[in-house]
KEVEX-951428 format. One record per residue: x, y, z of N, C-alpha, C in turn; residue in three letters; residue number from 0. Coordinates in Angstrom, 3 decimals. Layout:
// residues N
X	Y	Z	X	Y	Z	X	Y	Z	ala	NUM;
...
// end
This chain:
// residues 69
-50.403	-36.812	50.540	-49.804	-38.192	50.483	-49.945	-38.865	51.849	unk	0;
-50.297	-40.182	51.662	-50.362	-40.985	52.939	-49.032	-41.250	53.475	unk	1;
-48.950	-41.598	54.758	-47.730	-41.965	55.391	-47.243	-43.288	54.836	unk	2;
-45.900	-43.391	54.559	-45.347	-44.575	54.059	-44.868	-45.482	55.201	unk	3;
-45.040	-46.789	54.985	-44.612	-47.816	55.943	-43.053	-47.762	56.001	unk	4;
-42.547	-48.441	56.964	-41.035	-48.527	57.033	-40.505	-49.248	55.861	unk	5;
-41.054	-50.290	55.465	-40.650	-51.006	54.181	-40.687	-50.123	52.950	unk	6;
-41.833	-49.367	52.795	-41.945	-48.497	51.694	-40.860	-47.468	51.682	unk	7;
-40.609	-46.816	52.849	-39.478	-45.914	52.882	-38.171	-46.503	52.566	unk	8;
-37.924	-47.773	52.942	-36.646	-48.479	52.573	-36.627	-48.580	51.055	unk	9;
-37.726	-48.960	50.433	-37.755	-49.219	49.002	-37.536	-47.927	48.301	unk	10;
-38.136	-46.854	48.722	-37.967	-45.569	48.073	-36.536	-45.083	48.142	unk	11;
-35.898	-45.300	49.325	-34.506	-44.896	49.476	-33.618	-45.645	48.583	unk	12;
-33.841	-47.066	48.449	-33.074	-47.875	47.665	-33.218	-47.361	46.134	unk	13;
-34.393	-47.114	45.763	-34.583	-46.717	44.323	-33.857	-45.319	44.052	unk	14;
-33.954	-44.435	45.082	-33.355	-43.148	44.854	-31.764	-43.311	44.832	unk	15;
-31.215	-44.142	45.718	-29.813	-44.398	45.759	-29.358	-45.047	44.394	unk	16;
-30.108	-46.003	43.863	-29.689	-46.595	42.539	-29.694	-45.565	41.451	unk	17;
-30.744	-44.730	41.516	-30.912	-43.738	40.436	-29.590	-42.708	40.524	unk	18;
-29.294	-42.320	41.689	-28.133	-41.473	41.926	-26.834	-42.186	41.380	unk	19;
-26.725	-43.439	41.780	-25.504	-44.227	41.485	-25.371	-44.684	39.956	unk	20;
-26.491	-45.094	39.444	-26.463	-45.671	38.155	-27.084	-44.732	37.021	unk	21;
-27.857	-43.747	37.434	-28.509	-42.910	36.427	-29.862	-43.343	36.022	unk	22;
-30.279	-44.535	36.529	-31.568	-45.109	36.206	-32.034	-46.027	37.301	unk	23;
-33.394	-46.280	37.437	-33.800	-47.060	38.558	-33.453	-48.530	38.390	unk	24;
-33.555	-49.301	39.496	-33.312	-50.696	39.410	-34.550	-51.413	38.772	unk	25;
-34.201	-52.685	38.248	-35.407	-53.369	37.665	-36.195	-53.947	38.744	unk	26;
-37.368	-54.367	38.456	-38.206	-55.031	39.474	-37.541	-56.295	40.016	unk	27;
-36.824	-57.027	39.138	-36.045	-58.235	39.600	-34.902	-57.815	40.603	unk	28;
-34.281	-56.726	40.327	-33.244	-56.228	41.247	-33.831	-55.825	42.548	unk	29;
-34.995	-55.166	42.427	-35.686	-54.753	43.823	-36.016	-56.000	44.594	unk	30;
-36.532	-56.976	43.811	-37.057	-58.338	44.529	-35.763	-58.962	45.135	unk	31;
-34.639	-59.027	44.420	-33.438	-59.666	44.963	-32.980	-58.888	46.131	unk	32;
-32.865	-57.541	46.081	-32.372	-56.791	47.200	-33.170	-56.870	48.453	unk	33;
-34.474	-56.987	48.360	-35.362	-57.069	49.510	-35.771	-58.551	49.874	unk	34;
-35.324	-59.498	49.101	-35.700	-60.849	49.505	-37.081	-61.208	49.109	unk	35;
-37.643	-60.544	48.141	-38.992	-60.902	47.731	-38.890	-62.150	46.891	unk	36;
-39.897	-62.924	46.825	-39.911	-64.165	46.073	-39.964	-64.036	44.562	unk	37;
-40.506	-62.852	44.121	-40.643	-62.634	42.680	-40.610	-61.103	42.433	unk	38;
-40.467	-60.907	41.085	-40.569	-59.512	40.582	-41.801	-58.974	40.793	unk	39;
-42.908	-59.846	40.722	-44.313	-59.427	40.955	-44.502	-58.816	42.364	unk	40;
-43.834	-59.417	43.347	-43.941	-58.780	44.689	-43.304	-57.405	44.640	unk	41;
-42.248	-57.175	43.955	-41.645	-55.876	43.878	-42.636	-54.896	43.198	unk	42;
-43.253	-55.489	42.090	-44.185	-54.540	41.371	-45.373	-54.072	42.292	unk	43;
-45.808	-55.039	43.152	-46.886	-54.729	44.112	-46.493	-53.749	45.123	unk	44;
-45.284	-53.750	45.497	-44.779	-52.713	46.411	-44.675	-51.420	45.748	unk	45;
-44.219	-51.334	44.460	-44.160	-50.149	43.700	-45.642	-49.593	43.530	unk	46;
-46.490	-50.431	43.215	-47.919	-49.946	43.040	-48.433	-49.389	44.311	unk	47;
-48.048	-49.873	45.407	-48.557	-49.409	46.722	-48.007	-48.042	46.921	unk	48;
-46.776	-47.789	46.520	-46.131	-46.457	46.650	-46.872	-45.524	45.759	unk	49;
-47.177	-46.021	44.595	-47.931	-45.093	43.620	-49.301	-44.726	44.200	unk	50;
-49.932	-45.585	44.753	-51.370	-45.422	45.412	-51.198	-44.360	46.507	unk	51;
-50.163	-44.381	47.179	-49.912	-43.443	48.269	-49.511	-42.012	47.772	unk	52;
-49.347	-41.897	46.554	-49.043	-40.576	45.961	-47.626	-40.230	45.947	unk	53;
-46.727	-41.259	45.994	-45.311	-40.911	46.130	-44.642	-40.906	44.714	unk	54;
-45.361	-41.196	43.693	-44.909	-41.054	42.417	-45.794	-40.267	41.471	unk	55;
-45.215	-39.649	40.537	-46.023	-38.842	39.644	-46.715	-39.745	38.526	unk	56;
-45.910	-40.733	38.136	-46.386	-41.712	37.142	-46.700	-43.004	37.786	unk	57;
-47.808	-43.629	37.481	-48.090	-44.879	38.006	-47.878	-46.015	36.957	unk	58;
-47.333	-45.626	35.777	-47.035	-46.607	34.779	-45.840	-47.363	35.094	unk	59;
-45.868	-48.669	34.948	-44.697	-49.569	35.133	-44.459	-50.365	33.904	unk	60;
-43.141	-50.484	33.574	-42.933	-51.351	32.349	-42.630	-52.730	32.983	unk	61;
-42.259	-53.700	32.053	-42.066	-55.073	32.578	-40.781	-55.299	33.404	unk	62;
-39.820	-54.356	33.386	-38.593	-54.574	34.134	-38.327	-53.528	35.088	unk	63;
-38.365	-52.237	34.685	-37.959	-51.115	35.649	-39.095	-50.661	36.504	unk	64;
-38.812	-50.284	37.678	-39.847	-49.874	38.580	-40.405	-48.500	38.217	unk	65;
-39.612	-47.542	37.777	-40.163	-46.215	37.523	-40.049	-45.802	36.151	unk	66;
-41.009	-45.071	35.586	-40.931	-44.517	34.260	-41.263	-42.937	34.500	unk	67;
-40.321	-42.247	34.038	-40.554	-40.718	34.174	-41.319	-40.256	32.995	unk	68;
// end
């Protein structure tokens, strides 16, 4: 796995915290709002970057949630 950037580490921690708290991952819109991204598409691009770096087992994304197990 490639080294994650500081922002990617923050994103991964946020997703893990939301899964622990809520039992499911945040939506791409929630990720965008939390990180100040202009759109859910920006959140999706960050999630895809994590996938390319090998941090996720599944690279499939649905229209709203960041992760699919």
